[in-house]
N, C-alpha and C positions, 0 to 999 in steps of 0.2 A: 139561664136567661141569656138571650143574645142581645148584642148591642143595638142591632137595627130593628128589633122588635119593640123598642120604646116608642110610644105614639109621637112624642115630640120630634125624634130624629126621623121618623117615617115622613112626618109632615114638612119638616124644616131642614132636610138634608143638605141642600145647597148652602144654607147659613151656617150649619154646623161644619161643613167642609171648609168653608172660607175661614171661620174662626179658628179652626185647627191649623190651617196653613199660616194664618197671621201669628198664632202662638209659636209655631216652629220658627218662623222667620225672626221673631223677637228673641227667642232663645239662642238662635244662631248668632245674632248680632251681639248678644250679651256675653257669649262664652267662647266664640271662635277666636284664636290667636290673631293678633294684629301683625300683619306683614305688609311690606310694600315692594313694588318692583325696583323702585329707585328711591334714594334718600332725597331726591331733588323735587322742589316745587318750582315750576316755571313762572317767572314774572317777565312777561313780554311787553316791551314798549313799542307799540306799532307806530307808523307815520300818523302824525296828528295828536298822538298821546291819548286817544280815546279808548275806553274799554279797560283801563288799568285800574285794579281794585285800589281802594284806599286803605285796606287792612288785609294782612296775610296772616294765616294761622299755621304755625309749624308744630310738629310733635317731636319731642326729644326722643331719639333713637329710631324713629321710623321715617319721617320726613323733616329732616333738620338742616337741609342745605337749600338755600334760596339761589336759584339759577336765574341771573339777570341777563336778558337778551335785548340789545338795542337795535331795533329796526327802524328808528325814527328818521334816519338820515342826517341827524345832527348829534354832536357830542352830548352826552347825558351825564348829569351829575347825580350821583347816588351816595349821599353822605360824604365820606371822605374820598370815594372813588370817582373817576371820570372815565366813562366808557366811550370809546370811539364808535362811530357808526358802523353797524354790522358786527360789533364784538359781543361776547359773552363772558360772564364771570360767575364763578361759583362761590358763594358766601356762606360759610358754615355758621350756625347758631348752636351753641352748646349749653347755654344756661336757660332755665325756665324764666319767664317774665315777659314784660312788654316793653318794647322800645319804639321810640319815634325817630325815624330816620328822614333827615331833610332831603326832599326830591322836588326841586323847583318847578318841574314840568307838571306836577299833580296839582289839582285844585286844593288850595290850602297849604301847599308846599311840604306836606308831611306824609309819610307812609308809616302806619303802625304795623309793627311785626310782633305777633304774640306767639310765644313758644310755650306750649302746654306739655305737661309730663305724660308719659305713656300711661294710658288708663288701665286700671285693674279690671279683672273679669267681673261682670255683673252690670249693675246700673251705670257705672262710670263708663264702661266700654260701650254700652248701647247709646248713652248720651253722646259720646265722642263720635261714634259712627253716624248718628243722625245729624249731628253738627257738620260732619264733613259732607254728607249728602245734601244738606241745605246750602252749604257753601258752594258746592259744585253746580247745584241748579241756579243759584244766584249769579254765578260768574260764567254761565254759558255764553259763548260768543254769538252775537246776533249776526244772522246771514239773511240777506234778502233773497227773493226768488231769483233764479238764474235767468 
């Protein structure tokens, strides 16, 4: 018996192909090893201080260094650090957990830094990848038309 002789697949082959592609993408997301080009996550403070997230999520062993970049034109206080205009600083986070770092230029004056453990293969890794995708979409820079 051939696969495409089933009446359901003959009638609904686009839906079946789409379902198969979605299943393969979810399987890839759950089992593929976690790698990163860099251990750094950029936290950029542009002029005016707009567009800076109030929470940053880091992953131990993959993206566990926060790269602070001050483009605001004024000195920036980040916890115990003071960054000069145009300066950048790499701040490693080694322990899992959540920290509130005082940053006076942000609304509320605090930046939450969450460090999560490296996810195991399976549902944890798929959840982690989907969380990273949601965070990347949420923090896309807004650009007006040229």
